[in-house]
C-alpha positions in Angstrom: 133.2 87.9 79.1 130.2 85.9 80.3 129.2 83.2 77.7 125.5 82.0 78.2 125.1 78.2 77.6 122.2 77.2 75.4 120.7 73.9 76.4 117.4 71.9 76.2 115.5 69.8 78.6 112.4 67.6 78.7 109.3 68.2 80.8 110.1 65.5 83.4 113.6 67.0 84.1 112.2 70.6 84.2 109.5 69.6 86.7 111.9 67.5 88.8 114.3 70.4 89.0 111.5 72.6 90.4 110.2 69.8 92.7 113.7 69.2 94.1 114.5 72.8 94.7 117.1 73.2 92.1 115.2 75.7 89.9 114.1 78.6 92.1 112.0 81.7 91.6 114.0 84.7 93.0 111.9 87.0 95.2 112.5 90.0 92.9 110.3 88.3 90.3 106.7 89.4 90.3 104.0 87.1 91.7 102.4 84.5 89.5 99.7 86.3 87.6 98.7 84.1 84.7 95.1 82.9 84.7 94.0 79.5 83.6 93.2 80.7 80.1 96.8 81.9 79.5 98.2 78.7 81.0 95.9 76.6 78.7 97.1 78.5 75.6 100.7 77.7 76.6 100.0 74.0 77.0 98.1 74.1 73.7 101.2 75.4 72.0 103.3 72.6 73.5 100.7 70.0 72.4 101.1 71.3 68.8 104.9 71.4 68.9 105.0 75.2 68.7 108.0 77.1 70.2 107.2 78.8 73.5 110.3 80.9 74.0 113.5 80.3 75.9 113.9 80.1 79.7 116.9 82.0 81.0 118.3 80.7 84.3 121.2 82.0 86.5 123.2 79.2 88.0 124.9 80.2 91.2 126.0 79.0 94.6 124.7 82.2 96.2 121.6 81.7 98.3 119.0 84.2 97.4 115.7 85.0 98.9 113.2 83.1 96.8 109.5 82.5 96.5 108.7 79.7 98.9 105.5 78.4 97.6 103.2 78.4 94.5 99.5 78.3 95.4 99.0 75.7 98.0 102.3 73.9 97.3 105.4 74.6 99.3 108.7 74.6 97.3 111.7 72.9 98.9 115.1 74.4 99.6 118.0 73.6 97.2 119.7 70.4 98.3 123.0 70.7 100.1 125.9 70.5 97.7 123.8 71.5 94.7 123.9 74.8 92.9 120.6 76.7 92.4 119.3 78.0 89.1 117.2 81.1 89.5 114.7 82.1 86.8 115.6 85.4 85.2 113.2 85.1 82.3 110.2 82.8 81.8 108.9 82.7 85.3 105.2 82.9 84.3 105.6 80.2 81.8 107.6 77.8 84.0 105.2 78.4 86.9 102.3 77.7 84.6 103.8 74.4 83.6 104.4 73.4 87.2 101.0 74.6 88.4 99.1 72.8 85.6 100.9 69.5 85.7 100.7 69.4 89.5 97.0 70.5 89.4 97.5 73.2 92.0 94.9 75.7 93.3 95.9 79.3 93.2 94.2 81.8 95.6 94.1 85.4 94.2 91.8 88.3 94.8 89.5 86.4 97.1 88.9 83.6 94.6 90.6 80.3 94.0 91.5 79.1 90.5 91.8 75.3 90.1 94.5 74.6 87.6 93.6 70.9 87.6 90.5 71.9 85.6 92.4 72.3 82.3 91.5 69.6 79.7 92.8 68.0 76.6 90.0 67.8 74.0 90.5 64.3 72.5 88.2 65.2 69.5 89.8 68.5 68.6 91.6 68.8 65.2 95.1 70.3 64.9 93.7 73.7 63.9 91.4 73.8 67.0 92.2 74.3 70.7 93.6 70.9 71.8 94.0 72.2 75.4 90.9 73.9 76.7 89.0 75.1 79.7 85.7 73.9 78.2 84.2 70.7 79.5 81.0 69.1 78.2 79.5 67.2 81.1 77.3 65.3 78.7 80.3 64.0 76.8 83.0 63.3 79.5 84.9 60.8 77.3 85.8 63.7 75.0 88.1 65.2 77.7 90.9 64.3 79.9 92.5 66.5 82.5 96.2 67.5 82.0 97.1 65.8 85.3 95.3 62.5 84.3 96.9 62.7 80.9 100.4 62.6 82.3 99.9 60.8 85.6 96.7 58.9 85.4 96.8 55.1 85.9 96.2 53.2 82.7 94.0 50.7 84.6 91.7 53.6 85.4 91.8 55.2 82.0 91.0 52.0 80.2 87.7 51.8 82.0 86.8 55.5 81.1 87.9 55.9 77.5 87.4 54.2 74.1 90.3 52.7 72.3 90.4 55.7 70.0 90.4 58.0 73.1 93.3 56.0 74.6 95.2 56.4 71.4 94.8 60.2 71.5 95.8 60.2 75.2 99.0 58.3 74.3 99.7 60.7 71.4 99.4 63.9 73.5 101.2 62.3 76.5 104.1 61.6 74.2 104.0 65.1 72.7 104.3 66.6 76.2 106.9 64.3 77.4 109.1 64.5 74.3 108.9 68.3 74.0 112.3 69.9 74.4 112.3 73.2 76.3 114.9 75.7 75.3 117.2 77.0 78.1 120.0 79.4 78.4 122.1 79.0 81.5 124.0 82.0 82.8 127.0 80.8 84.8 129.9 82.6 86.6 128.0 85.8 86.8 127.7 88.1 89.8 124.4 89.1 91.3 124.8 92.6 89.9 125.2 91.1 86.4 122.3 88.7 86.9 119.9 91.4 88.0 121.1 93.6 85.1 120.2 90.8 82.8 116.8 90.4 84.5 116.1 94.2 84.1 117.1 94.2 80.4 114.9 91.2 79.7 111.9 92.8 81.5 112.1 96.2 79.8 108.3 96.4 80.0 108.2 95.8 83.7 109.5 97.6 86.7 113.3 98.0 87.1 114.6 96.3 90.2 115.4 98.6 93.1 118.7 98.4 94.9 116.9 97.2 97.9 115.3 94.3 96.1 118.7 93.2 94.9 120.1 93.5 98.4 117.2 91.5 99.8 118.1 88.7 97.4 121.9 89.0 98.1 121.8 89.1 101.9 119.2 86.4 102.5 120.4 83.6 104.8 118.0 81.0 106.1 120.5 79.4 108.4 121.0 82.7 110.2 117.3 83.6 109.9 118.2 86.8 108.1 115.7 88.2 105.6 116.4 91.9 104.8 112.9 92.5 103.7 111.5 91.2 107.0 114.2 93.0 109.0 113.4 96.3 107.3 109.7 95.9 108.0 110.5 95.1 111.7 112.7 98.2 111.9 109.9 100.5 110.5 107.5 99.0 113.0 109.9 99.7 115.9 110.5 103.3 114.6 106.7 103.8 114.7 104.2 105.8 112.8 106.0 109.1 113.2 108.9 108.1 111.0 107.5 105.2 109.0 108.1 107.0 105.7 111.9 106.5 105.9 113.0 104.8 102.7 114.8 101.5 102.4 117.6 103.1 100.3 118.4 105.4 103.3 119.0 102.3 105.4 121.4 100.9 102.8 123.3 104.1 102.6 123.8 104.1 106.4 125.2 100.6 106.4 127.5 101.2 103.4 128.9 104.4 104.8 129.6 102.8 108.1 131.3 99.9 106.5 133.0 101.4 103.5 132.7 105.3 103.8 130.9 105.2 100.4 127.3 104.7 99.5 127.1 104.5 95.7 125.0 101.7 94.2 128.2 100.0 93.0 129.7 100.0 96.5 126.5 98.8 98.2 126.3 95.9 95.8 129.9 95.0 96.8 129.1 94.7 100.5 130.0 91.3 101.8 127.0 89.4 102.9 128.2 88.2 106.3 129.5 91.6 107.3 126.2 93.1 106.3 124.3 90.6 108.5 126.7 91.1 111.4 126.4 94.9 111.2 122.6 95.1 110.9 121.6 95.1 114.5 124.1 97.8 115.6 123.3 99.9 112.6 119.5 99.8 113.3 120.2 100.9 116.9 122.1 103.9 115.6 119.3 104.7 113.2 116.7 104.7 116.0 118.9 106.9 118.1 119.2 109.4 115.3 115.5 109.5 114.9 115.0 109.9 118.6 117.4 112.8 118.5 115.5 114.5 115.7 112.3 114.1 117.7 113.4 114.9 121.2 116.2 117.5 120.7 115.3 119.2 117.4 111.5 118.9 118.0 110.9 117.3 114.6 107.9 115.1 115.5 107.3 113.4 112.1 109.4 112.4 109.0 107.2 114.3 106.6 108.7 117.6 107.5 112.3 116.3 107.8 114.0 118.2 104.9 115.6 115.0 103.6 115.5 111.3 104.5 119.2 111.4 103.8 119.8 113.5 106.9 119.2 110.3 108.9 122.4 108.9 107.3 125.1 111.2 108.8 123.3 111.3 112.1 123.1 107.5 112.3 126.8 107.5 111.4 127.4 109.8 114.4 125.4 107.7 116.8 127.0 104.5 115.6 130.3 105.8 116.9 128.9 107.9 119.7 126.1 105.9 121.3 125.3 108.6 123.9 123.5 111.8 123.3 126.0 114.6 122.8 126.1 117.1 125.7 129.3 119.1 124.8 130.3 121.0 121.7 129.4 118.1 119.5 125.7 119.1 120.1 126.3 122.6 118.8 128.3 121.4 115.8 125.6 118.8 114.9 122.9 121.4 115.1 124.9 123.7 112.8 125.4 120.9 110.4 121.7 120.0 110.4 120.5 123.5 109.5 123.2 124.1 107.0 122.3 121.0 105.0 118.6 121.7 105.3 118.6 125.4 104.4 121.0 125.1 101.4 119.0 122.2 99.9 122.2 120.3 99.8 120.8 116.8 99.2 118.6 117.8 96.2 121.2 116.4 93.8 124.3 114.3 93.9 123.3 113.0 97.3 125.7 109.9 97.3 128.8 112.0 96.7 127.7 114.7 99.2 127.0 112.1 101.9 130.5 110.8 101.4 131.9 114.3 102.0 129.5 115.0 104.9 130.6 111.8 106.7 134.1 113.3 106.9 132.4 116.3 108.5 130.7 114.1 111.0 134.0 112.5 111.8 135.4 116.0 112.5 132.5 116.6 114.9 133.2 113.3 116.6 136.7 114.7 117.2 135.2 117.7 118.9 136.1 120.1 116.1 133.9 122.4 113.9 133.9 121.2 110.3 134.6 123.6 107.4 132.1 124.0 104.7 132.4 124.8 101.0 128.9 126.0 100.8 127.3 129.0 102.4 123.9 129.4 104.0 121.8 132.4 103.5 119.0 133.0 106.1 118.4 136.7 105.4 114.9 138.0 105.4 115.2 138.7 101.6 116.0 135.0 100.9 113.3 133.7 103.2 110.8 136.0 101.3 112.2 135.1 97.9 112.2 131.4 98.5 109.1 131.1 100.6 106.5 129.8 98.2 104.8 127.1 100.3 105.5 123.8 98.7 106.2 120.8 101.0 108.4 119.1 98.4 111.3 121.6 99.0 113.8 121.1 101.8 114.0 124.9 102.4 110.3 125.0 103.3 110.5 121.8 105.3 113.4 123.3 107.3 111.2 126.3 108.3 108.4 123.8 109.1 110.9 122.1 111.4 111.6 125.4 113.0 107.9 126.0 113.6 107.4 122.4 115.0 110.5 122.8 117.3 108.7 125.5 119.2 106.0 123.1 120.2 103.1 125.0 118.6 99.9 125.2 120.7 96.2 125.4 119.8 94.7 128.9 119.2 91.6 127.7 121.0 92.8 126.4 124.3 96.7 126.5 124.4 96.8 122.7 124.2 99.8 121.0 122.4 99.3 120.6 118.7 99.4 117.0 117.5 101.3 116.8 114.3 100.6 113.7 112.3 102.4 112.2 109.3 99.1 111.3 107.7 98.1 115.0 107.7 101.3 116.3 106.2 101.4 114.7 102.7 99.9 117.6 100.9 100.2 121.4 101.3 96.4 121.6 101.9 96.6 119.2 104.9 94.8 119.7 108.2 98.0 120.7 110.0 98.7 123.7 107.8 96.8 126.9 108.4 97.2 130.2 106.6 97.2 132.7 109.4 95.8 135.4 107.1 93.1 133.3 105.4 93.6 132.8 101.7 90.1 133.9 100.9 90.5 137.0 103.0 93.7 138.0 101.2 92.3 137.3 97.8 89.4 139.6 98.6 92.1 142.3 99.2 93.7 141.5 95.8 96.9 140.2 97.5 99.4 138.5 95.2 99.1 134.7 95.2 102.9 134.3 95.9 102.5 136.2 99.2 99.3 134.6 100.1 100.6 131.0 99.9 103.9 131.8 101.6 105.6 129.9 104.4 105.6 133.1 106.5 101.8 132.9 106.4 101.7 129.3 107.6 101.0 128.1 111.1 100.9 124.5 112.3 97.5 123.6 113.9 95.8 120.3 114.7 92.1 121.2 114.8 90.6 121.4 111.4 87.6 123.0 113.1 89.7 126.1 113.5 89.6 126.4 109.7 85.8 126.0 109.8 85.5 128.7 112.5 88.0 131.0 110.8 87.0 130.6 107.2 87.6 133.9 105.4 87.5 136.1 108.5 90.0 138.8 109.1 92.7 137.9 111.8 91.4 140.7 114.1 88.0 139.1 114.2 88.8 135.4 114.6 91.7 136.2 117.0 89.4 138.3 119.1 87.1 135.2 119.4 90.0 133.0 120.5 91.2 135.6 123.0 87.9 135.3 124.8 88.3 131.6 125.1 92.1 131.3 125.6 93.5 133.3 128.4 97.0 132.3 127.4 96.7 133.5 123.8 99.9 135.6 123.9 101.8 132.5 125.1 100.1 130.4 122.5 101.0 132.7 119.6 104.6 132.9 120.7 104.9 129.2 119.9 104.0 130.2 116.3 106.6 133.0 116.2 103.8 135.6 116.2 103.3 138.6 118.5 99.7 139.8 117.9 100.4 143.2 119.4 103.4 144.1 117.3 102.7 142.1 114.1 99.7 144.2 113.0 97.2 141.3 113.8 94.6 143.6 115.4 94.8 146.0 112.4 94.8 143.3 109.8 98.1 144.7 108.5 99.4 141.8 106.4 102.5 143.7 105.2 103.6 144.4 108.8 102.8 140.8 109.8 104.8 139.5 106.8 107.9 141.5 107.5 107.9 140.9 111.2 107.5 137.2 110.8 110.3 137.2 108.3 112.6 138.9 110.8 111.8 136.6 113.7 112.2 133.5 111.5 115.5 134.8 110.2 116.7 135.5 113.8 115.6 132.1 115.0 117.4 130.3 112.2 120.5 132.4 112.9 120.5 131.2 116.5 120.8 127.6 115.2 124.0 128.3 113.2 127.6 128.9 114.1 128.2 132.0 112.2 131.8 132.8 111.2 133.2 135.7 109.1 134.1 133.4 106.2 133.8 129.7 106.0 136.0 127.9 103.4 137.2 124.3 102.9 
């Protein structure tokens, strides 16, 4: 059982511990947000001897990523041979004390606040504000700055203030210097416990993410390793097309490679040096997995990837198989990808399922077809029943991946469609076009479910197509495109549409719908390795 140690300390000791680098602000704390008014009220409470709450510190030999400066003042590293005390509760108050007594300037929101401009009103009564932001230029002897109060030279103060004013300066100086700040020191606690304490103390704030905890845990200045910066660098190297990949996905990859498990508990147990040593080779595997999605599966952007989590098993594969698979492994991987995507496997219990699927990837690495305890249904009936167009569902994203894999071309001129992550964030994006326009189908009293259906969706890149098409019947706008695009049949084949047999020229939506369901089902079937019965 962990026993917190209550202590008290004076102002000089508190400031010296910050100045020397012993008291640190962990990076997972929010930025300093107090304005001068709040800081002045805190100091006023101290001047009157009021309690200001307890500071809770975590004492540890672990080196965490910490805030390196406050305002214009750089904070030092913890001295060699000393343990650090990281602030778990009271960061805004402690930072205010340091900022005020050091007279720092804080730049925020394009303006600079000068915390040296906080004053003690030497004529204020005990029931008035002793510490204030107000300053009467016509009566300067009534005020003394906080910094001058504590650090001003007596030879200078004597020339500026009356004897009564000097007595008040001595009084308030003594009050500040003799004030005992309440501390609770948390010792012999793990990082997981410390961050849990932090989260419980900050119930009104944002719960720490696993990534924020791991940023703190794996930080090492001597090896120039900062997980936050490394992750940003990785996302930059991946590029715009897959920049939406989450930090938790990266942690899952590393944990599964190292420990075959990616639960939060296991990730927090990862040894710091092993994590650092593995980082580079893991990121290479992640980039290879993404290249494989883009170049072999034809998935150009992460927004249509059914799950971020799919990057995990594929990165695991490329960690142990650096070369692109050219044998049966390629077919087994493809089968795995579509099974996971079409069964919406990672919609729940993803950590447990990733653990199981890693074993399937190991089977593929051994040139064997894995067994599956879940079946995939790609019948036309299921495609129709599950086809409501919502980009939040992996089943729909899987079919969008199928559409994208064909390399869709522009109706207007047969040029390659550019698919952009920025356009794919909502179902009404510029890349998605209802082949039978919604307004046209509504005018024919078609049911909304069948109007906004994945089988009615094509991927385009020119939003002007929508302006040209508007509510026109397909026979009309397609006739216009046929005059401009001599390769229209070839173009439409990249959208899994045959105008001559799909009822396009007759505006037959029922025929179009059923034909497209058949071709999508057949295409998906070609991606899978179908067996009579598949059991574990």
